[in-house]
Structure formats: C-alpha cells, structure tokens
All heavy atoms as TSV, in Angstrom:
chain	resi	resn	atom	element	x	y	z
A	1	MET	N	N	43.368	102.806	12.188
A	1	MET	CA	C	42.543	101.915	11.408
A	1	MET	C	C	42.587	102.355	9.943
A	1	MET	O	O	42.510	103.542	9.644
A	1	MET	CB	C	41.105	101.946	11.902
A	1	MET	CG	C	40.899	101.494	13.332
A	1	MET	SD	S	41.308	99.776	13.626
A	1	MET	CE	C	39.937	98.951	12.896
A	2	PHE	N	N	42.699	101.373	9.062
A	2	PHE	CA	C	42.665	101.605	7.625
A	2	PHE	C	C	41.683	100.625	6.999
A	2	PHE	O	O	41.777	99.427	7.203
A	2	PHE	CB	C	44.044	101.389	7.007
A	2	PHE	CG	C	44.044	101.505	5.502
A	2	PHE	CD1	C	44.381	102.706	4.911
A	2	PHE	CD2	C	43.680	100.435	4.697
A	2	PHE	CE1	C	44.372	102.828	3.518
A	2	PHE	CE2	C	43.668	100.546	3.314
A	2	PHE	CZ	C	44.009	101.743	2.728
A	3	GLY	N	N	40.761	101.139	6.245
A	3	GLY	CA	C	39.834	100.234	5.573
A	3	GLY	C	C	38.952	101.003	4.614
A	3	GLY	O	O	39.032	102.220	4.528
A	4	HIS	N	N	38.238	100.271	3.955
A	4	HIS	CA	C	38.226	98.832	3.861
A	4	HIS	C	C	39.209	98.384	2.776
A	4	HIS	O	O	39.252	98.937	1.692
A	4	HIS	CB	C	36.819	98.294	3.654
A	4	HIS	CG	C	36.111	98.763	2.412
A	4	HIS	ND1	N	35.598	100.036	2.267
A	4	HIS	CD2	C	35.873	98.134	1.252
A	4	HIS	CE1	C	35.047	100.147	1.069
A	4	HIS	NE2	N	35.191	99.013	0.440
A	5	VAL	N	N	39.976	97.357	3.130
A	5	VAL	CA	C	41.041	96.891	2.252
A	5	VAL	C	C	40.460	96.155	1.046
A	5	VAL	O	O	40.834	96.410	-0.086
A	5	VAL	CB	C	42.023	95.968	3.018
A	5	VAL	CG1	C	43.124	95.472	2.100
A	5	VAL	CG2	C	42.620	96.686	4.218
A	6	PHE	N	N	39.535	95.239	1.307
A	6	PHE	CA	C	38.899	94.439	0.256
A	6	PHE	C	C	37.400	94.710	0.276
A	6	PHE	O	O	36.883	95.295	1.229
A	6	PHE	CB	C	39.164	92.945	0.487
A	6	PHE	CG	C	40.616	92.578	0.487
A	6	PHE	CD1	C	41.263	92.272	1.672
A	6	PHE	CD2	C	41.349	92.542	-0.684
A	6	PHE	CE1	C	42.605	91.927	1.691
A	6	PHE	CE2	C	42.694	92.203	-0.688
A	6	PHE	CZ	C	43.320	91.899	0.506
A	7	ALA	N	N	36.720	94.253	-0.767
A	7	ALA	CA	C	35.264	94.404	-0.820
A	7	ALA	C	C	34.641	93.742	0.412
A	7	ALA	O	O	35.106	92.698	0.867
A	7	ALA	CB	C	34.720	93.771	-2.090
A	8	THR	N	N	33.620	94.374	0.926
A	8	THR	CA	C	32.955	93.861	2.114
A	8	THR	C	C	31.467	94.140	2.036
A	8	THR	O	O	31.053	95.173	1.499
A	8	THR	CB	C	33.564	94.480	3.403
A	8	THR	OG1	O	32.829	94.033	4.531
A	8	THR	CG2	C	33.577	95.982	3.368
A	9	GLY	N	N	30.694	93.226	2.567
A	9	GLY	CA	C	29.250	93.382	2.555
A	9	GLY	C	C	28.761	94.557	3.379
A	9	GLY	O	O	27.658	95.053	3.174
A	10	SER	N	N	29.570	95.033	4.287
A	10	SER	CA	C	29.147	96.163	5.121
A	10	SER	C	C	29.330	97.508	4.418
A	10	SER	O	O	28.893	98.538	4.929
A	10	SER	CB	C	29.909	96.171	6.456
A	10	SER	OG	O	31.284	96.394	6.242
A	11	LYS	N	N	29.982	97.503	3.257
A	11	LYS	CA	C	30.185	98.727	2.471
A	11	LYS	C	C	29.794	98.482	1.011
A	11	LYS	O	O	30.594	98.663	0.104
A	11	LYS	CB	C	31.653	99.169	2.539
A	11	LYS	CG	C	32.207	99.382	3.926
A	11	LYS	CD	C	31.854	100.743	4.450
A	11	LYS	CE	C	32.536	101.064	5.744
A	11	LYS	NZ	N	32.110	100.363	6.901
A	12	PRO	N	N	28.554	98.056	0.748
A	12	PRO	CA	C	28.160	97.738	-0.626
A	12	PRO	C	C	28.261	98.954	-1.544
A	12	PRO	O	O	27.905	100.066	-1.172
A	12	PRO	CB	C	26.714	97.259	-0.489
A	12	PRO	CG	C	26.226	97.851	0.787
A	12	PRO	CD	C	27.431	97.969	1.680
A	13	GLY	N	N	28.800	98.720	-2.737
A	13	GLY	CA	C	28.918	99.786	-3.723
A	13	GLY	C	C	30.114	100.699	-3.533
A	13	GLY	O	O	30.379	101.558	-4.370
A	14	LEU	N	N	30.856	100.534	-2.466
A	14	LEU	CA	C	32.025	101.365	-2.201
A	14	LEU	C	C	33.282	100.577	-2.568
A	14	LEU	O	O	33.498	99.478	-2.051
A	14	LEU	CB	C	32.058	101.772	-0.727
A	14	LEU	CG	C	33.036	102.855	-0.316
A	14	LEU	CD1	C	32.732	104.159	-1.051
A	14	LEU	CD2	C	32.935	103.098	1.182
A	15	ALA	N	N	34.084	101.115	-3.458
A	15	ALA	CA	C	35.278	100.402	-3.923
A	15	ALA	C	C	36.268	100.197	-2.779
A	15	ALA	O	O	36.497	101.110	-1.975
A	15	ALA	CB	C	35.952	101.188	-5.043
A	16	PRO	N	N	36.878	99.007	-2.700
A	16	PRO	CA	C	37.905	98.769	-1.677
A	16	PRO	C	C	39.143	99.600	-1.975
A	16	PRO	O	O	39.412	99.958	-3.120
A	16	PRO	CB	C	38.185	97.277	-1.801
A	16	PRO	CG	C	37.750	96.908	-3.167
A	16	PRO	CD	C	36.644	97.844	-3.536
A	17	ARG	N	N	39.915	99.885	-0.943
A	17	ARG	CA	C	41.096	100.728	-1.094
A	17	ARG	C	C	42.337	99.935	-1.484
A	17	ARG	O	O	43.263	100.484	-2.054
A	17	ARG	CB	C	41.325	101.511	0.202
A	17	ARG	CG	C	40.125	102.441	0.474
A	17	ARG	CD	C	40.177	103.126	1.797
A	17	ARG	NE	N	41.249	104.113	1.798
A	17	ARG	CZ	C	41.699	104.695	2.905
A	17	ARG	NH1	N	41.184	104.391	4.070
A	17	ARG	NH2	N	42.655	105.570	2.840
A	18	GLY	N	N	42.392	98.657	-1.157
A	18	GLY	CA	C	43.477	97.782	-1.595
A	18	GLY	C	C	44.715	97.787	-0.725
A	18	GLY	O	O	44.915	98.654	0.127
A	19	THR	N	N	45.569	96.804	-0.989
A	19	THR	CA	C	46.779	96.648	-0.184
A	19	THR	C	C	47.865	97.657	-0.539
A	19	THR	O	O	48.686	97.997	0.314
A	19	THR	CB	C	47.338	95.222	-0.296
A	19	THR	OG1	O	47.553	94.896	-1.662
A	19	THR	CG2	C	46.386	94.207	0.338
A	20	ALA	N	N	47.889	98.142	-1.780
A	20	ALA	CA	C	48.895	99.152	-2.145
A	20	ALA	C	C	48.656	100.435	-1.355
A	20	ALA	O	O	49.599	101.034	-0.815
A	20	ALA	CB	C	48.864	99.427	-3.642
A	21	ALA	N	N	47.402	100.855	-1.254
A	21	ALA	CA	C	47.071	102.053	-0.468
A	21	ALA	C	C	47.340	101.814	1.014
A	21	ALA	O	O	47.797	102.721	1.723
A	21	ALA	CB	C	45.615	102.460	-0.694
A	22	LEU	N	N	47.087	100.598	1.470
A	22	LEU	CA	C	47.399	100.267	2.867
A	22	LEU	C	C	48.893	100.391	3.119
A	22	LEU	O	O	49.320	101.005	4.107
A	22	LEU	CB	C	46.911	98.855	3.194
A	22	LEU	CG	C	47.341	98.276	4.541
A	22	LEU	CD1	C	46.880	99.134	5.714
A	22	LEU	CD2	C	46.830	96.837	4.681
A	23	ALA	N	N	49.708	99.841	2.228
A	23	ALA	CA	C	51.167	99.920	2.386
A	23	ALA	C	C	51.644	101.366	2.400
A	23	ALA	O	O	52.530	101.732	3.193
A	23	ALA	CB	C	51.861	99.135	1.276
A	24	GLU	N	N	51.069	102.211	1.561
A	24	GLU	CA	C	51.432	103.636	1.541
A	24	GLU	C	C	51.071	104.300	2.864
A	24	GLU	O	O	51.838	105.109	3.390
A	24	GLU	CB	C	50.721	104.344	0.399
A	24	GLU	CG	C	51.232	103.983	-0.971
A	24	GLU	CD	C	50.429	104.632	-2.088
A	24	GLU	OE1	O	49.659	105.579	-1.817
A	24	GLU	OE2	O	50.575	104.183	-3.243
A	25	THR	N	N	49.920	103.967	3.384
A	25	THR	CA	C	49.468	104.536	4.664
A	25	THR	C	C	50.379	104.085	5.797
A	25	THR	O	O	50.775	104.882	6.648
A	25	THR	CB	C	48.014	104.141	4.949
A	25	THR	OG1	O	47.191	104.647	3.886
A	25	THR	CG2	C	47.526	104.687	6.280
A	26	VAL	N	N	50.728	102.800	5.806
A	26	VAL	CA	C	51.628	102.262	6.833
A	26	VAL	C	C	52.968	102.996	6.794
A	26	VAL	O	O	53.501	103.399	7.832
A	26	VAL	CB	C	51.820	100.743	6.652
A	26	VAL	CG1	C	52.962	100.223	7.505
A	26	VAL	CG2	C	50.527	100.003	6.972
A	27	ALA	N	N	53.504	103.185	5.602
A	27	ALA	CA	C	54.807	103.855	5.453
A	27	ALA	C	C	54.761	105.308	5.916
A	27	ALA	O	O	55.744	105.829	6.439
A	27	ALA	CB	C	55.265	103.783	3.999
A	28	ALA	N	N	53.628	105.961	5.748
A	28	ALA	CA	C	53.507	107.376	6.091
A	28	ALA	C	C	53.049	107.626	7.526
A	28	ALA	O	O	53.176	108.739	8.018
A	28	ALA	CB	C	52.528	108.054	5.132
A	29	SER	N	N	52.543	106.600	8.175
A	29	SER	CA	C	51.940	106.793	9.494
A	29	SER	C	C	52.967	106.730	10.625
A	29	SER	O	O	53.780	105.802	10.687
A	29	SER	CB	C	50.872	105.728	9.747
A	29	SER	OG	O	50.313	105.905	11.026
A	30	PRO	N	N	52.902	107.688	11.546
A	30	PRO	CA	C	53.795	107.647	12.699
A	30	PRO	C	C	53.290	106.703	13.797
A	30	PRO	O	O	53.975	106.476	14.783
A	30	PRO	CB	C	53.797	109.098	13.191
A	30	PRO	CG	C	52.441	109.606	12.801
A	30	PRO	CD	C	52.109	108.916	11.508
A	31	VAL	N	N	52.094	106.161	13.622
A	31	VAL	CA	C	51.510	105.245	14.607
A	31	VAL	C	C	51.164	103.929	13.923
A	31	VAL	O	O	50.993	103.875	12.707
A	31	VAL	CB	C	50.246	105.849	15.273
A	31	VAL	CG1	C	50.604	107.113	16.051
A	31	VAL	CG2	C	49.170	106.138	14.251
A	32	PRO	N	N	51.047	102.849	14.691
A	32	PRO	CA	C	50.683	101.555	14.095
A	32	PRO	C	C	49.331	101.632	13.379
A	32	PRO	O	O	48.420	102.321	13.823
A	32	PRO	CB	C	50.604	100.618	15.294
A	32	PRO	CG	C	51.453	101.266	16.343
A	32	PRO	CD	C	51.287	102.748	16.133
A	33	VAL	N	N	49.231	100.907	12.278
A	33	VAL	CA	C	48.013	100.876	11.481
A	33	VAL	C	C	47.398	99.481	11.554
A	33	VAL	O	O	48.091	98.480	11.354
A	33	VAL	CB	C	48.310	101.229	10.003
A	33	VAL	CG1	C	47.057	101.109	9.146
A	33	VAL	CG2	C	48.904	102.634	9.904
A	34	ILE	N	N	46.118	99.419	11.838
A	34	ILE	CA	C	45.356	98.177	11.856
A	34	ILE	C	C	44.479	98.163	10.604
A	34	ILE	O	O	43.754	99.124	10.344
A	34	ILE	CB	C	44.470	98.063	13.112
A	34	ILE	CG1	C	45.302	98.173	14.390
A	34	ILE	CG2	C	43.647	96.775	13.078
A	34	ILE	CD1	C	46.292	97.065	14.591
A	35	ALA	N	N	44.530	97.084	9.843
A	35	ALA	CA	C	43.745	96.957	8.610
A	35	ALA	C	C	42.406	96.290	8.912
A	35	ALA	O	O	42.321	95.391	9.741
A	35	ALA	CB	C	44.510	96.137	7.593
A	36	ILE	N	N	41.370	96.727	8.201
A	36	ILE	CA	C	40.039	96.167	8.375
A	36	ILE	C	C	39.315	96.172	7.029
A	36	ILE	O	O	39.616	96.980	6.159
A	36	ILE	CB	C	39.235	96.968	9.435
A	36	ILE	CG1	C	37.947	96.242	9.813
A	36	ILE	CG2	C	38.987	98.397	8.985
A	36	ILE	CD1	C	37.258	96.828	11.044
A	37	GLY	N	N	38.397	95.259	6.885
A	37	GLY	CA	C	37.522	95.253	5.709
A	37	GLY	C	C	37.809	94.154	4.715
A	37	GLY	O	O	38.808	94.211	4.008
A	38	GLY	N	N	36.973	93.138	4.699
A	38	GLY	CA	C	37.099	92.054	3.742
A	38	GLY	C	C	38.273	91.136	3.999
A	38	GLY	O	O	38.664	90.362	3.129
A	39	ILE	N	N	38.837	91.182	5.186
A	39	ILE	CA	C	40.005	90.356	5.502
A	39	ILE	C	C	39.532	88.979	5.945
A	39	ILE	O	O	38.692	88.841	6.822
A	39	ILE	CB	C	40.875	91.035	6.568
A	39	ILE	CG1	C	41.385	92.370	6.024
A	39	ILE	CG2	C	42.029	90.125	6.971
A	39	ILE	CD1	C	42.053	93.254	7.037
A	40	GLU	N	N	40.095	87.971	5.282
A	40	GLU	CA	C	39.750	86.576	5.518
A	40	GLU	C	C	41.036	85.767	5.641
A	40	GLU	O	O	42.106	86.259	5.272
A	40	GLU	CB	C	38.921	86.047	4.351
A	40	GLU	CG	C	37.638	86.822	4.130
A	40	GLU	CD	C	36.887	86.358	2.901
A	40	GLU	OE1	O	37.442	85.556	2.116
A	40	GLU	OE2	O	35.743	86.802	2.727
A	41	PRO	N	N	40.945	84.529	6.114
A	41	PRO	CA	C	42.165	83.712	6.223
A	41	PRO	C	C	42.957	83.628	4.924
A	41	PRO	O	O	44.186	83.632	4.952
A	41	PRO	CB	C	41.627	82.339	6.640
A	41	PRO	CG	C	40.386	82.659	7.412
A	41	PRO	CD	C	39.778	83.842	6.685
A	42	ALA	N	N	42.285	83.626	3.794
A	42	ALA	CA	C	42.973	83.495	2.508
A	42	ALA	C	C	43.786	84.719	2.122
A	42	ALA	O	O	44.702	84.622	1.300
A	42	ALA	CB	C	41.956	83.192	1.404
A	43	ASN	N	N	43.495	85.892	2.688
A	43	ASN	CA	C	44.238	87.101	2.292
A	43	ASN	C	C	44.970	87.777	3.436
A	43	ASN	O	O	45.588	88.820	3.238
A	43	ASN	CB	C	43.322	88.101	1.562
A	43	ASN	CG	C	42.160	88.575	2.402
A	43	ASN	OD1	O	42.210	88.593	3.627
A	43	ASN	ND2	N	41.084	88.997	1.755
A	44	VAL	N	N	44.938	87.186	4.620
A	44	VAL	CA	C	45.565	87.847	5.768
A	44	VAL	C	C	47.078	87.998	5.603
A	44	VAL	O	O	47.643	89.020	5.983
A	44	VAL	CB	C	45.192	87.151	7.096
A	44	VAL	CG1	C	45.870	85.808	7.251
A	44	VAL	CG2	C	45.507	88.041	8.281
A	45	GLU	N	N	47.740	87.016	4.989
A	45	GLU	CA	C	49.193	87.136	4.787
A	45	GLU	C	C	49.523	88.293	3.853
A	45	GLU	O	O	50.493	89.024	4.082
A	45	GLU	CB	C	49.769	85.826	4.258
A	45	GLU	CG	C	49.825	84.755	5.322
A	45	GLU	CD	C	50.510	83.489	4.839
A	45	GLU	OE1	O	51.467	83.603	4.044
A	45	GLU	OE2	O	50.088	82.408	5.268
A	46	GLU	N	N	48.727	88.475	2.811
A	46	GLU	CA	C	48.916	89.591	1.881
A	46	GLU	C	C	48.777	90.925	2.616
A	46	GLU	O	O	49.547	91.862	2.392
A	46	GLU	CB	C	47.893	89.504	0.749
A	46	GLU	CG	C	47.942	90.645	-0.232
A	46	GLU	CD	C	46.834	90.585	-1.276
A	46	GLU	OE1	O	46.010	89.660	-1.278
A	46	GLU	OE2	O	46.808	91.513	-2.107
A	47	VAL	N	N	47.807	91.004	3.496
A	47	VAL	CA	C	47.578	92.234	4.260
A	47	VAL	C	C	48.745	92.487	5.211
A	47	VAL	O	O	49.284	93.597	5.273
A	47	VAL	CB	C	46.238	92.158	5.027
A	47	VAL	CG1	C	46.063	93.351	5.942
A	47	VAL	CG2	C	45.071	92.052	4.051
A	48	LEU	N	N	49.161	91.469	5.948
A	48	LEU	CA	C	50.254	91.641	6.903
A	48	LEU	C	C	51.576	91.967	6.209
A	48	LEU	O	O	52.438	92.630	6.797
A	48	LEU	CB	C	50.394	90.397	7.770
A	48	LEU	CG	C	49.224	90.136	8.721
A	48	LEU	CD1	C	49.421	88.804	9.448
A	48	LEU	CD2	C	49.031	91.283	9.708
A	49	ALA	N	N	51.728	91.559	4.954
A	49	ALA	CA	C	52.954	91.859	4.197
A	49	ALA	C	C	53.113	93.354	3.935
A	49	ALA	O	O	54.202	93.808	3.592
A	49	ALA	CB	C	52.951	91.090	2.875
A	50	THR	N	N	52.069	94.142	4.131
A	50	THR	CA	C	52.156	95.591	3.947
A	50	THR	C	C	52.891	96.269	5.094
A	50	THR	O	O	53.220	97.448	5.000
A	50	THR	CB	C	50.762	96.224	3.839
A	50	THR	OG1	O	50.082	96.080	5.094
A	50	THR	CG2	C	49.949	95.619	2.712
A	51	GLY	N	N	53.096	95.531	6.184
A	51	GLY	CA	C	53.743	96.115	7.353
A	51	GLY	C	C	52.768	96.644	8.382
A	51	GLY	O	O	53.185	97.226	9.389
A	52	CYS	N	N	51.482	96.447	8.150
A	52	CYS	CA	C	50.501	96.915	9.138
A	52	CYS	C	C	50.721	96.186	10.461
A	52	CYS	O	O	51.302	95.101	10.502
A	52	CYS	CB	C	49.067	96.741	8.628
A	52	CYS	SG	S	48.520	95.047	8.445
A	53	ALA	N	N	50.265	96.795	11.534
A	53	ALA	CA	C	50.474	96.245	12.870
A	53	ALA	C	C	49.565	95.062	13.159
A	53	ALA	O	O	49.839	94.280	14.071
A	53	ALA	CB	C	50.262	97.335	13.918
A	54	GLY	N	N	48.496	94.913	12.398
A	54	GLY	CA	C	47.573	93.813	12.618
A	54	GLY	C	C	46.321	93.999	11.801
A	54	GLY	O	O	46.212	94.935	11.011
A	55	VAL	N	N	45.396	93.079	12.000
A	55	VAL	CA	C	44.133	93.122	11.278
A	55	VAL	C	C	42.975	93.036	12.254
A	55	VAL	O	O	43.094	92.467	13.328
A	55	VAL	CB	C	44.027	91.986	10.235
A	55	VAL	CG1	C	45.132	92.091	9.203
A	55	VAL	CG2	C	44.031	90.620	10.888
A	56	ALA	N	N	41.866	93.605	11.825
A	56	ALA	CA	C	40.615	93.474	12.564
A	56	ALA	C	C	39.654	92.734	11.654
A	56	ALA	O	O	39.526	93.075	10.482
A	56	ALA	CB	C	40.053	94.850	12.924
A	57	VAL	N	N	39.046	91.688	12.172
A	57	VAL	CA	C	38.084	90.923	11.379
A	57	VAL	C	C	36.778	90.815	12.154
A	57	VAL	O	O	36.771	90.813	13.372
A	57	VAL	CB	C	38.609	89.519	11.021
A	57	VAL	CG1	C	39.821	89.602	10.134
A	57	VAL	CG2	C	38.920	88.711	12.256
A	58	LEU	N	N	35.707	90.736	11.417
A	58	LEU	CA	C	34.409	90.554	12.039
A	58	LEU	C	C	33.612	89.529	11.249
A	58	LEU	O	O	33.318	88.451	11.741
A	58	LEU	CB	C	33.655	91.881	12.131
A	58	LEU	CG	C	32.288	91.827	12.791
A	58	LEU	CD1	C	32.387	91.335	14.216
A	58	LEU	CD2	C	31.633	93.175	12.744
A	59	SER	N	N	33.295	89.842	10.009
A	59	SER	CA	C	32.413	88.984	9.214
A	59	SER	C	C	32.943	87.565	9.059
A	59	SER	O	O	32.194	86.601	9.200
A	59	SER	CB	C	32.184	89.592	7.829
A	59	SER	OG	O	31.538	90.830	7.959
A	60	SER	N	N	34.224	87.404	8.752
A	60	SER	CA	C	34.739	86.046	8.531
A	60	SER	C	C	34.731	85.227	9.808
A	60	SER	O	O	34.569	84.018	9.772
A	60	SER	CB	C	36.126	86.075	7.906
A	60	SER	OG	O	37.083	86.596	8.779
A	61	VAL	N	N	34.884	85.858	10.950
A	61	VAL	CA	C	34.817	85.132	12.218
A	61	VAL	C	C	33.368	84.759	12.524
A	61	VAL	O	O	33.072	83.627	12.895
A	61	VAL	CB	C	35.422	85.958	13.373
A	61	VAL	CG1	C	35.181	85.287	14.709
A	61	VAL	CG2	C	36.907	86.179	13.147
A	62	LEU	N	N	32.467	85.704	12.333
A	62	LEU	CA	C	31.063	85.429	12.607
A	62	LEU	C	C	30.483	84.400	11.650
A	62	LEU	O	O	29.593	83.638	12.015
A	62	LEU	CB	C	30.249	86.724	12.553
A	62	LEU	CG	C	30.572	87.743	13.642
A	62	LEU	CD1	C	29.773	89.020	13.423
A	62	LEU	CD2	C	30.303	87.171	15.022
A	63	ALA	N	N	30.988	84.358	10.414
A	63	ALA	CA	C	30.479	83.432	9.413
A	63	ALA	C	C	31.100	82.041	9.528
A	63	ALA	O	O	30.603	81.090	8.938
A	63	ALA	CB	C	30.735	83.981	8.018
A	64	ALA	N	N	32.180	81.899	10.296
A	64	ALA	CA	C	32.851	80.611	10.433
A	64	ALA	C	C	31.926	79.621	11.133
A	64	ALA	O	O	31.219	79.959	12.072
A	64	ALA	CB	C	34.145	80.776	11.214
A	65	SER	N	N	31.956	78.395	10.650
A	65	SER	CA	C	31.114	77.375	11.288
A	65	SER	C	C	31.971	76.396	12.064
A	65	SER	O	O	33.117	76.136	11.709
A	65	SER	CB	C	30.306	76.639	10.224
A	65	SER	OG	O	31.173	75.963	9.335
A	66	GLY	N	N	31.415	75.882	13.115
A	66	GLY	CA	C	32.071	74.824	13.859
A	66	GLY	C	C	33.067	75.250	14.916
A	66	GLY	O	O	33.564	74.430	15.655
A	67	SER	N	N	33.401	76.514	15.002
A	67	SER	CA	C	34.390	76.924	15.979
A	67	SER	C	C	34.219	78.398	16.323
A	67	SER	O	O	33.910	79.214	15.456
A	67	SER	CB	C	35.799	76.714	15.447
A	67	SER	OG	O	36.750	77.197	16.358
A	68	ALA	N	N	34.454	78.742	17.555
A	68	ALA	CA	C	34.436	80.128	17.974
A	68	ALA	C	C	35.803	80.765	17.841
A	68	ALA	O	O	35.962	81.949	18.041
A	68	ALA	CB	C	33.952	80.243	19.423
A	69	ARG	N	N	36.811	79.944	17.473
A	69	ARG	CA	C	38.176	80.461	17.326
A	69	ARG	C	C	38.420	80.950	15.918
A	69	ARG	O	O	37.943	80.346	14.959
A	69	ARG	CB	C	39.182	79.359	17.626
A	69	ARG	CG	C	39.159	78.884	19.036
A	69	ARG	CD	C	40.255	77.877	19.296
A	69	ARG	NE	N	40.778	77.304	18.062
A	69	ARG	CZ	C	41.150	76.055	17.937
A	69	ARG	NH1	N	41.062	75.227	18.927
A	69	ARG	NH2	N	41.648	75.610	16.784
A	70	PRO	N	N	39.222	82.013	15.736
A	70	PRO	CA	C	39.598	82.450	14.387
A	70	PRO	C	C	40.480	81.394	13.727
A	70	PRO	O	O	41.077	80.553	14.405
A	70	PRO	CB	C	40.382	83.728	14.614
A	70	PRO	CG	C	40.336	84.029	16.053
A	70	PRO	CD	C	39.725	82.863	16.770
A	71	ALA	N	N	40.573	81.438	12.428
A	71	ALA	CA	C	41.415	80.519	11.682
A	71	ALA	C	C	42.875	80.699	12.056
A	71	ALA	O	O	43.286	81.772	12.512
A	71	ALA	CB	C	41.224	80.749	10.187
A	72	ALA	N	N	43.685	79.689	11.847
A	72	ALA	CA	C	45.113	79.767	12.137
A	72	ALA	C	C	45.730	80.941	11.417
A	72	ALA	O	O	45.426	81.195	10.254
A	72	ALA	CB	C	45.787	78.467	11.702
A	73	GLY	N	N	46.571	81.670	12.092
A	73	GLY	CA	C	47.256	82.804	11.498
A	73	GLY	C	C	46.490	84.116	11.619
A	73	GLY	O	O	46.979	85.161	11.284
A	74	VAL	N	N	45.258	84.044	12.089
A	74	VAL	CA	C	44.448	85.245	12.259
A	74	VAL	C	C	44.384	85.562	13.736
A	74	VAL	O	O	44.039	84.723	14.548
A	74	VAL	CB	C	43.021	85.041	11.704
A	74	VAL	CG1	C	42.178	86.269	11.944
A	74	VAL	CG2	C	43.069	84.687	10.243
A	75	SER	N	N	44.759	86.771	14.077
A	75	SER	CA	C	44.700	87.155	15.490
A	75	SER	C	C	44.025	88.478	15.649
A	75	SER	O	O	43.780	89.182	14.745
A	75	SER	CB	C	46.098	87.197	16.085
A	75	SER	OG	O	46.918	88.074	15.370
C-alpha cells in the first residue's frame, strides 16, 4: 500500500505524496503496490500510469450517488 497519493479528508493537514513518489516506490518495490488516498474517477488513469498494481478507493465510492457500483475504469 502507498498513500496518500492525493489530498484526502481522512488525512487533513498532511501533504499528499503524489504520483511521482508513487512511481518511484513502484519501481523500487519487489512486490505489487496498491495506491490509496484521494483517488477518484478523474485521476485514476494518472495513478495507474505509474505502474502500480491497482488502486484502493473508499470516499469516492461512498460519496457516489445513485449507484453502488464504482465508476467505469475503477476497480
């Protein structure tokens, strides 16, 4: 697990680590890395472009209205 990538309400006042740091971690890690923190449908492609094995989302899924399914492209 790597996080938090972007600003998130669950870590107020704590600076996000960003996608560059995520990419460095992915490159250095001998095991798959899952990204977490502030990941939403609008930035999931940017996160996955780092080579991480996947993303973990909570807030954006819980805040979504009208559907219990995650947005397209989010797994």
